[in-house]
C-alpha positions in Angstrom: -39.3 -27.6 -16.2 -40.8 -24.1 -16.1 -40.3 -21.7 -19.0 -38.7 -19.3 -16.3 -36.1 -22.1 -15.5 -36.1 -23.2 -19.2 -35.3 -19.4 -20.5 -32.8 -18.5 -16.9 -30.8 -21.5 -18.6 -30.8 -20.5 -21.8 -29.3 -17.0 -20.9 -27.1 -18.7 -18.9 -26.1 -20.5 -22.2 -25.7 -17.4 -24.2 -23.4 -16.0 -21.5 -21.2 -18.4 -21.2 -21.2 -18.7 -25.0 -20.5 -14.9 -25.5 -17.6 -14.4 -22.4 -15.6 -17.7 -24.1 -15.8 -16.2 -27.2 -14.6 -12.9 -25.5 -11.5 -15.2 -24.3 -10.3 -16.7 -27.1 -10.3 -13.5 -29.1 -8.5 -11.8 -26.5 -5.6 -14.5 -26.2 -5.2 -14.1 -30.0 -4.7 -10.6 -29.2 -1.7 -11.5 -26.8 -0.1 -13.1 -29.8 -0.9 -11.3 -32.9 -2.8 -8.1 -34.4 -5.2 -8.4 -36.8 -8.7 -8.0 -38.1 -10.9 -10.1 -36.3 -14.5 -11.4 -37.3 -17.0 -9.2 -35.8 -14.7 -7.2 -34.4 -16.0 -3.5 -33.3 -13.7 -0.1 -32.9 -10.0 -0.3 -33.6 -7.2 -2.9 -33.2 -6.0 -2.5 -30.1 -3.2 -0.2 -30.1 0.3 -1.0 -29.8 3.2 1.9 -28.8 2.7 5.2 -28.0 2.2 6.6 -31.6 -0.9 4.2 -31.7 -2.1 4.5 -28.1 -2.3 8.5 -28.3 -4.4 7.9 -32.1 -6.5 5.7 -30.3 -7.0 8.4 -27.3 -8.1 10.7 -30.0 -10.6 8.8 -31.6 -12.2 7.8 -28.5 -12.3 11.4 -27.4 -14.0 12.4 -30.7 -16.6 9.3 -30.7 -17.8 10.9 -27.6 -18.0 14.2 -28.9 -20.0 13.1 -32.1 -22.2 10.9 -30.2 -23.2 13.6 -28.3 -23.1 15.7 -31.2 -26.1 13.6 -32.5 -27.5 13.2 -30.2 -28.2 16.8 -29.3 -29.2 17.6 -32.9 -31.7 14.5 -33.0 -33.2 15.7 -29.9 -33.7 19.5 -31.8 -35.2 18.1 -34.6 -37.7 15.5 -32.8 -38.6 18.8 -30.5 -39.3 20.8 -33.7 -41.0 18.1 -35.2 -43.5 18.0 -32.2 -43.5 21.6 -31.0 -44.5 23.2 -34.0 -46.3 21.4 -36.3 -49.0 22.2 -38.2 -51.9 21.9 -36.0 -50.3 23.2 -32.9 -49.1 26.1 -34.4 -52.2 27.1 -37.4 -50.3 30.8 -37.6 -46.3 30.1 -37.0 -43.9 33.0 -36.5 -42.1 35.6 -38.6 -39.5 35.6 -36.8 -35.8 35.7 -38.3 -33.2 36.3 -36.1 -32.7 35.6 -32.6 -28.9 37.1 -31.2 -28.5 35.2 -28.7 -29.1 32.1 -30.8 -26.7 33.2 -33.2 -24.2 33.7 -31.1 -24.0 30.6 -29.4 -24.4 28.4 -32.6 -20.8 30.6 -33.5 -19.4 30.2 -30.0 -20.1 26.6 -29.5 -18.5 25.0 -32.3 -15.2 27.0 -32.0 -15.1 25.5 -28.6 -15.4 22.1 -29.6 -13.1 22.4 -32.6 -10.6 24.1 -29.9 -10.8 21.0 -27.3 -10.5 18.8 -30.9 -7.6 20.7 -31.7 -5.5 20.5 -28.8 -4.7 16.1 -28.6 -5.0 16.4 -32.9 -2.0 19.0 -32.7 -0.2 17.0 -29.9 -0.8 13.5 -32.1 0.3 15.4 -34.9 3.6 17.0 -33.8 4.5 13.8 -32.0 4.6 11.8 -35.6 7.0 14.7 -37.0 9.3 15.4 -34.7 12.6 13.8 -35.1 13.6 10.3 -32.7 17.2 9.0 -32.4 16.6 5.9 -34.1 17.4 2.4 -33.0 17.7 1.2 -36.7 16.7 2.2 -39.9 14.8 0.5 -42.3 14.1 0.6 -46.2 10.3 -0.1 -47.5 9.4 -0.7 -51.3 6.1 -0.7 -52.6 6.3 -2.9 -55.6 3.0 -4.5 -58.2 2.0 -6.7 -56.1 4.5 -7.4 -52.7 7.0 -5.5 -50.7 10.5 -5.7 -50.5 12.1 -4.8 -46.9 15.6 -3.5 -46.6 18.2 -3.4 -43.8 20.6 -0.5 -44.7 22.9 -0.8 -41.8 22.9 -4.7 -42.0 23.5 -5.0 -45.8 20.4 -7.6 -46.5 17.4 -7.3 -48.6 14.6 -9.3 -49.4 11.1 -9.5 -50.5 7.7 -10.4 -49.4 4.8 -12.2 -50.9 1.3 -13.5 -49.6 1.0 -16.8 -48.9 -1.1 -18.0 -51.5 -4.0 -19.9 -50.0 -3.1 -23.5 -51.0 0.3 -23.1 -49.5 -1.3 -22.2 -46.0 0.0 -24.2 -43.2 -2.1 -24.6 -40.0 -1.9 -21.8 -37.6 -1.2 -19.1 -41.0 -4.3 -16.4 -41.3 -5.8 -16.2 -45.0 -4.8 -13.1 -47.1 -2.2 -12.1 -43.8 0.6 -14.4 -43.5 3.7 -13.8 -45.6 6.8 -15.8 -46.6 9.1 -13.3 -45.3 7.6 -11.1 -42.7 9.8 -7.8 -41.7 11.4 -8.5 -38.7 12.1 -6.1 -35.6 13.4 -6.4 -31.8 11.0 -5.4 -29.4 11.5 -1.9 -27.5 12.9 -0.7 -30.1 12.3 3.2 -32.4 12.2 2.4 -35.8 13.0 4.9 -38.7 11.2 3.9 -41.9 12.2 5.2 -45.7 9.3 4.2 -47.8 9.7 4.0 -51.7 7.9 3.4 -54.7 8.9 1.0 -57.8 5.9 1.5 -60.0 2.6 2.5 -58.8 1.6 4.0 -55.8 1.5 1.8 -52.7 0.6 2.0 -49.0 2.4 0.9 -46.1 -0.5 0.4 -43.2 -0.2 -1.4 -39.8 -3.1 -0.2 -37.8 -2.5 -1.9 -34.2 0.9 0.4 -35.0 -0.8 3.9 -36.3 1.5 3.6 -39.3 0.3 4.5 -42.9 2.5 6.4 -45.3 2.6 6.0 -49.0 4.9 4.7 -51.4 5.7 7.4 -54.1 7.7 6.3 -57.2 10.5 8.6 -57.7 10.0 9.8 -53.5 11.0 8.8 -50.4 9.2 9.2 -47.4 9.5 8.9 -43.8 7.9 7.5 -41.0 8.7 6.0 -37.6 7.4 3.0 -35.7 7.2 3.0 -31.7 7.7 -1.7 -31.9 6.9 -2.5 -27.8 7.7 -4.8 -25.6 6.7 -8.8 -26.4 6.7 -11.0 -29.3 4.3 -10.5 -31.4 3.2 -10.5 -35.0 1.5 -7.6 -36.4 -0.7 -7.5 -39.6 -1.5 -4.7 -42.3 -2.3 -4.1 -45.6 -1.6 -2.3 -48.7 -4.8 0.2 -48.5 -4.3 2.0 -51.8 -5.7 0.9 -54.6 -2.6 -0.2 -56.3 -3.5 -2.5 -59.4 -5.8 -5.9 -60.2 -3.9 -7.9 -56.9 -3.9 -5.5 -54.7 -5.9 -7.1 -52.4 -3.2 -9.6 -52.0 -0.3 -7.7 -50.6 -0.1 -7.8 -47.0 2.0 -6.2 -44.4 3.7 -8.4 -41.4 5.6 -7.6 -39.1 6.7 -10.1 -36.7 8.8 -8.5 -33.2 11.4 -10.6 -31.7 13.1 -9.8 -28.0 16.7 -9.0 -28.5 18.0 -12.4 -28.3 15.9 -14.1 -30.9 16.4 -10.9 -32.9 20.1 -11.1 -33.3 19.6 -14.7 -33.6 17.6 -14.4 -36.8 19.6 -11.5 -38.1 22.8 -13.9 -38.3 21.0 -16.1 -40.3 19.4 -12.9 -42.4 23.0 -12.2 -43.3 23.8 -15.2 -45.0 20.3 -16.0 -46.9 19.5 -12.6 -47.8 22.4 -11.2 -48.0 23.3 -8.1 -50.8 25.5 -8.3 -53.4 28.6 -6.4 -53.1 28.0 -2.9 -54.5 30.5 -1.2 -56.5 32.3 2.2 -55.1 33.5 5.0 -57.7 37.0 3.7 -58.6 35.8 -0.2 -59.4 33.1 1.3 -62.2 34.6 1.1 -65.4 32.4 3.1 -68.1 32.0 1.3 -71.4 33.6 3.7 -74.4 31.6 4.0 -77.9 34.1 4.2 -80.7 32.2 4.9 -84.0 
């Protein structure tokens, strides 16, 4: 067999290998959003917030690429055109009014182009929504506590140790009790801290907020349709086990969510909270 045909067969093998790999990675993303080996770019966006953030990222990437190429071209042009052997007597010019106006006005216009989608996204994140439900998240060394105030349930979420992983579970990402949410919902998330600063971060949903002791922060999530698991991690260094504090959000259909909620009210029910009339103050006698 000639070298030509050997090379063609080898190229076909490479083509089928990378095509199959791409299909496998895509099929995994249908059911879970997670970091993947050799991944380029951001995780696939889910929900309106993540879509807008991803669009802004892509716009900035294009702009910064053109700027970098333009500056590189200028550097090469200057090095070639004004090298010493071609310019034994260099110009002593220090000012050029047109150039000074251009390198002031053009960056300002670029910043205006960037500012429009940036402010649109910032105001979208900061707007007040009518949430379908409210979740309270508390960061604790080194696990998360999830509370459903309207349902009076609360539970802790710990990373599953490597030796306890079951087939299909992901190292450093899967947890014993994920945060469960219904599809197609807007969720208000109240974030608190119990000891040190943590960060509730889920890339695919473009959610990132700090949990600070003594302070209650607020963010909201736009959960898209479709059953899926979204993975994140604490991205604020919070101590020796910072790397072992994953976030897992399992999105269920409304029917499956109601079924889960019914069982959760039994398994994770909070104790009765005493009201003001039931509190008995201790009397200290000398």
